[in-house]
N, C-alpha and C positions, 0 to 999 in steps of 0.2 A: 376797475374796468377802464379801458382806453376811451377817451372822450372824442367822439367824432364831430365833424363840423356841425355847427348849429344853423347853418344857412338853410333857408327854406328851399326845399327840393320840389320843383315843379316839372313834371314829365308830360310833355304834349304827345298825344297820340299813343297812349300807353297800351294799346291793344297788342302791339308787337314790341318785344325787347330783344336785342341781339347781344350775346356775350362773345367778345373777342379776347384772344389771349396775346400776351407779349411774346410768347414762345409756344412751341408744341409742348403738350403735357403741363401747361400752366394751371389747368383745373377747369377748363371750359365745360367739359362733359359733366363733371361732378357738380358744378354750380347750376347748370341747366337742370340736371336731375333733381337737385335739392329744391330749386325753385318750383319745379313741377309738383313735387310732393307737398311743399308748403302751400301753394295755391290750391291744390286739390283738397287738402285738409280744411281750407277756408271756404270750400264750396264753389270755387271758380272752375269753369270749364277751360282746361289748359291743354295745349298740345306741344310737343317738341318738334323742331324742324332744323335740318342741316342741309343747306342748299347743295353742297358738294363735299363728299367725304372720300378720302383715300385710305383704304384698309382692306386687309385680307380676312379679317374677322367679320362675318356677316350673319344675318338672321333671316329666316324665311317668314314672310308676312301672311296675314290672313287672306289677303287678296292674291296670293300665289306669286309674289315677287321676292326680291331680296333687298335689304337695306343694311347699313352699317350696324354692327353689334351695339354701339353706344346709343343709337337711337332706339333700339329695342329696349335697352335698359331704361332710358328716359321715358319711354312709353309706359313701362311698368310703374315708374314713379308717378306718372300722371293717371294711373288707373286705366290705361287703354291697351288694346291689342295693337301690335305694330302694324303699320300700313305703309305702302310704298311712297305715299305723298310726304311722309316724314323725312325722307332722304332721297330726293328725285334723281340726283347724280351720284353714283358710286363708282369709284375708280379702283380696279383691282390689278395691281402690277403683276405682269407675267415675266418681266425682265427688268433690267435697270433703266431701260428707255421705252418700254412698251407696256401697255396695260389694256385690260378689257374694260369697256365702258358700259356701265349699267344705267339705263335711263328709265326712270319710273318703274324700277323693279325688274326690268328685262335686259338681258345682254343684247346690245345692238351691234357692236363691232369691237375690233381690237385696233388700237391706234398707237403710233409713235407719239412721244411727248410733244414734239413740235407741231404735229398735225392737230393734236387735241387743243393746243393753244388757239388755233384758228377756229376750232369747233365750238369754243366757249360761247360765242355769240348765239349760236343755235341752242346750246345747252341752257342758256339763260331763259329762253322761251319756255322750256319744260319746267325750270325752277319756278318761274312766276306763275305758271299754270297750276302747279301743285299748291303753291302758296295761296293762290286765290281760292282754291277749293277749301283749304283749311280755314281761311278767313270766314267763310260762310258757315262753318260748323262750330267754331270755338270762340270763347271770350278772349283768351290770351294765347298768343303764339310766342314761344320762347325759342329763339334761334341761336344755334351754335355756329361760330365761325370755324375756320380751319387754319392751322398753323398760326401765322401772325399777319396782321394787316400791313405791317411795315416791310414786307418782302418786296422790295422795289422791282425786282425782275418779274414778278407775277402780277403787278398792278394793272397792266393793260388787259382790258376785257375781263377783269376780275368778277367772278360770280360767287366767291366763297366768303368774302369779308366786306370791306367797305363798298365794293361794287354793288353788292346786294343791298346793303343798308341804304345807300343812296337811291337805289332804284325804287325801294318801297317806303323811303323816308321814315326810318325807325330810329329810336335812340339806341345807344351802344354803351355797354359796360366794358371796361378793360380789366382783365384779371391777370395777376402776376404771381409767380411762385417764389416766396421769400426763402424757402428751404434750399434752393439752388444758388442763392446769393445774387447780389446786384439788383435787388428788386426796384430801387428808386431809379437806377439807370435804365432798367427795362421799361418802366412806365413813362418816364420823361422822354427817353429816346424814341419810343414808339410814337408818342404824341407829336414829337417834333417832325417825324417823317410823314405825317399825315397832311393832307391838303387842308386849307382853311375851313372848307365846308365839312370835311370829315372830322376835324377836331371839334367843331361846334356841336356835332351830334353825340360826342362822348359825354355822358352825364355824370360819370364818376368812376372810381377805381375800387376794386376788391383785391385785397392781399390774401393769398392762400397759403396754407400749411405753415402757420406761425408756431414756433415753439418758444417757451420761456415767459419772461415777465412782460406783459403788455405795456406796462408803464415805461419801460425802457425804449419802446417804439414811438412814444408820443411825440418827441421832438422831430423825428423823421416824418411823421404824418403831418405835423404842422407845417414843416418846410415844403412838403409835397403839395399841400393845398395852396400855400402862398405862391409857390413857383408856377403852378399850372392853372390856378383858379378853378380847379375841379375838386369836388368833395371825395373823401374816402368813405365809401358806403359800408365797409365792414372789413374786419380782419378775422378770417376763418382759421381756427386752430388746426394743428396737425393732428389727425385722428389715427391713432395706432390700430392695427388689426382690422381696417375697413376692407370689406370685400365687394368690389364692383368690377364688372367685366372690363377687361382692357381692350383697347382698339387694336393695338399691334404689339406693344412691348411684351417680351417674355419675362415674366416675373419669377425670380428665383425663390427657392424654398429652403429654409434653414434646416439642418439635420435635427432629427427628433430622437430623443433617447428611448422612447417607448415604442419605436417602430418595429412592426412585425414583417414588413415587406419593403423591398427596394424596387423602385420603378424608374425606368429610364425612357425618355421620349426623345426621338431624333429631331433635332432642330434643323429642319431642311431650309434651304434658302428661301423657298416660296411657300413655307408652311401656312396653311389656312385654318382658320377656326381653332386656334390653340386654346381657346376658352373651354374646349372639350375636356381639358385635363385639370381644370381648376379644382374639381372635387378631389382628385388625387393629390394635387399640390397642397391642399389645405387639410387633408385628412391627418389626424394626430398619430396614426400608426403607420404612416407611409413616409419613407425617405425618398424624396422625389428629385430627379436629376434631369436637366436639359443637357443633351449631348450635342455640343457644337462642333464647328469645323476644327479639324486637327486634334480632336479629343477621342480617345477610345471609348467604346461602350463598357461601362464598369460592370463588375460582377453584380448581378441583380436577379430578381425573381421574374420580372416582367419587363419586356421591351415593347414599345409602341411606335409604329410608323404612322405619322399623322397624315391628315389631308394635305393636298398640295395644289397650288394654282398652275403649276407646270409639271405634271407628273413625270413625264419622260426625262426632262432636264434634271429634276430632283433625284430620280432613280440613278442617273449617271453620276450625280454628285455623291450619292450614297456609296456607290461602288468606288469612286475616287478616294473616299475616306477609308476604304477597307472595311466598312461596316458590314458588307455582305458576308465576308469571311468571318467576322466576329459574331454575326448572328448565327452562323452554323455552329460555332463553339458554344454559344449561349444555349442553343437547343440541345446539343449533345450533353450538356451538364444539367439538363432537366428544366431549363427556364421556359417560360411561356411567351408567346408573341402575338400581338394584336395589330392588324392593319385597319385603319379607318379611312374610308372614301378613297382618295388617291393612294393611300398606304395599302388599302385592300387590293386595289388594282395591281400594285407592285408585287404582291404575294403570288400572283398568277404566273402564267407561262409567257404571255406576250401582251404588249400594249401597242395597239395600232392607232395611228393618227393620220389616216389617208388624206384628209382634207386640210391638214395643218390647223386644226382648231386651237391647239395650245402653243404650238411652235412649228418648226419646219415639218412637212409631211414625212412620214416614215414609221417604222416599227421597231420597238425595243424589246429585248428579251427581259422577261420579269425574273423574279427571284426563284420561281419554280416550286414554291411550297404548296400551292393549291392548283388543282387541275382545272384551270379556267383561263380564258383569254378575254381581253377587253378591247373594244373598238370605240374610240372617242367620237362623239357625234356633235353636230352643230347645235342641236337642241339641248338646253340645260334642264335638268330635272330639279324642280323646286317643290318640295312637299313637306308640310308638317306631318309628323308621324306619331302614332301611339301603337303599342303592341306588347309582345312578351319575348323573353329570351328563349333559348332552345328548349328549356324545360316546359314551355308552354303555359307557365303560370306566374313567372316573375315579371312584373310590369315594368315597362320602359317607355320613354317618350323622348322625342327629339325631332330632327328634320333631315331631309335629304337635300343636298345642294351640289350637284355634280354633272359633268358631261360624261358620256360613255355608257355602254351596255356590256355587261359581263355575261359570258356563256361558258358552260362546261360542267363536267361530271361532279366537281366539288360542290356545286350549288345544290346537289341532292341531299346534302347534309347541312341545313341552314344554321346560321348563328342565331337568328331571331325571326319572328313573324310579325308583320305589320297588319293592323286592323284595316279593313277596306270594305267599303260598301259599293256594290256593283249591281246594277239592275234591281235595286231594292233589297238585295240579299247581303247580309253581313258574312264576311269570310276573312281568312287570314292568308296573307301573301308572304311567302318565304323571302328572306333577305340574307345575303352573306353566306359564309361557309365556315365549317370547322374541320380541321384535318382528321384523318382516321385515328391518329394517336391522341387526339384531344389537346395537343400542345399549342396549336395555332388556330386563330380565328380571325375572320375579316368581316367587315360590314360597311355598308354605305351610310349608316346612321351616325350623324353628329349628335352630341348630347348623350352618348352611350352611358356615361357614369352619373348622370344628373339625377336620376331617381334613386332614392335611398335603398330600396330593395334590390334594384339592379346592381348598384355599386357593391353592396354586401355580397351578392351572388358572384360577381366577377372577381372580387378580392379573394373569396373562398376558392374559386377556381385557380387563382394564381398562387394560393398557398397560405392565405391569412384566414383561418377558419373562424376566428372569433373577432372579426373586425367590428369596430364601433360604428354605429349608425350615424351617418352624416347626411344632412339635407342641404345641399348647396342652394336650392331655391329659397329656402327659409333664411339661410345666411345672407343671401342677396337682399331679401326683403328687410331683414333686421338692419342691414347696413344702410339701406336707403332711408329708413326711419331715423337712424342715428345721425346720418349726414344731414338730413332735413332739420332735425332738432338743433344741432350745433350751428347750422347756417342761419336759422331763424333767430337764434340768440345773438349771433354775431352781426347781422345786418341792421342797418338803420330802420327803425319802425316806420318812419314816414315814407321811406322808399317802398317797403312792402305794402303799406296801407294803400298806396295809390294803385297798385295792381290788384289788391283785394277789393277795390271799390269799383271795378269795371261793371258797368250796367249790363 
């Protein structure tokens, strides 16, 4: 086992700890999730917090708002229901320079990047407001930074990294991914680019995704500690087959020899909530493909048009790729087609955006597969949902997160039914549509494939009659437990003990 520094580690004000990364995807999300579960297992009341997140994967909270998907994962690790205070500022890009700004769970405006930079001073007020509420409720707050604290162009008015840490006066851990190479340069370079006060609050380093003989790393760790005067708090091993929700990156799936079904999902430029398809990607009997720019839709059994943060622009992109023509061929050859959220809206006859909610005002012709039309509205629908599929007994669960109301004759043949209590009476509300020939379905429900029974039913509809049962929720829980166990073994015991001793 690698020997870490024997220096006495004293952390002042240990109620809040911030994890910052040397790069994006260094392991900030997973380390916070692991620490949440470790402290929960030790009986500590712990909550995750990310001041500012930029992601198109989001989750609906119990208080009727939306936060980054990663914070919902961390909430699960902490044994909590997701709440908007866990991620008070969420930025959802609608173009390369413009984004929707979500403040404490609610969409407040769209902004150009330069305008948002000026807005950050106001945004910090909301961040500190949410943080103060969490302070009153939990023993420990585990904070996740965004990107890297060494992004010089973003330092002014920073609310995501050291700007926040300085404001609340909390200690910081730097984590770096050794698997991508250059780990010592990443750590030392990041530290050098910090101010003197910022460097002083860094209490140590964590090295993530290490493969091989730990003994061969020892000389590098000794050099790093001597060079910086900071201890290495742990070296976390590379964990194969770990399933945790991604914030944005599209994860590929290797071909499977036992596959019964081929599924293709269109990777739209503004694809949202692509974690909808993790159950398909991980299923042992599905060959799963992302279809990207300049790629044809392959011969397959099922094509899915996903959600979009800019539905009309992504529909235009779809047509520019020639995918609309290829979808016609796919259906002629007996394939099935599903549209989810924005993808569902694209299946209709028109999408109108009279007030410019997502982009310039106007109306776009849909693909015309379902007799319905959609008008985008300023009010966003955010709702956790339970219900059943069209057969009225296969249970499903997920959430709605969309703008727009769809109307038309196609809705008389729903894809599913949501449970709803109204005026004290329980009833089922129809959602989505299925085409007359049964080959096309659309729904506003995200998480359509996450319930094992619903997944099996939908795979049978697509052609896999004997699909293996897969529970993506249990896989996520098992991965959190495995991650926490490996991280607890890897981290210094005195570091963990100080957070486990919070009064």
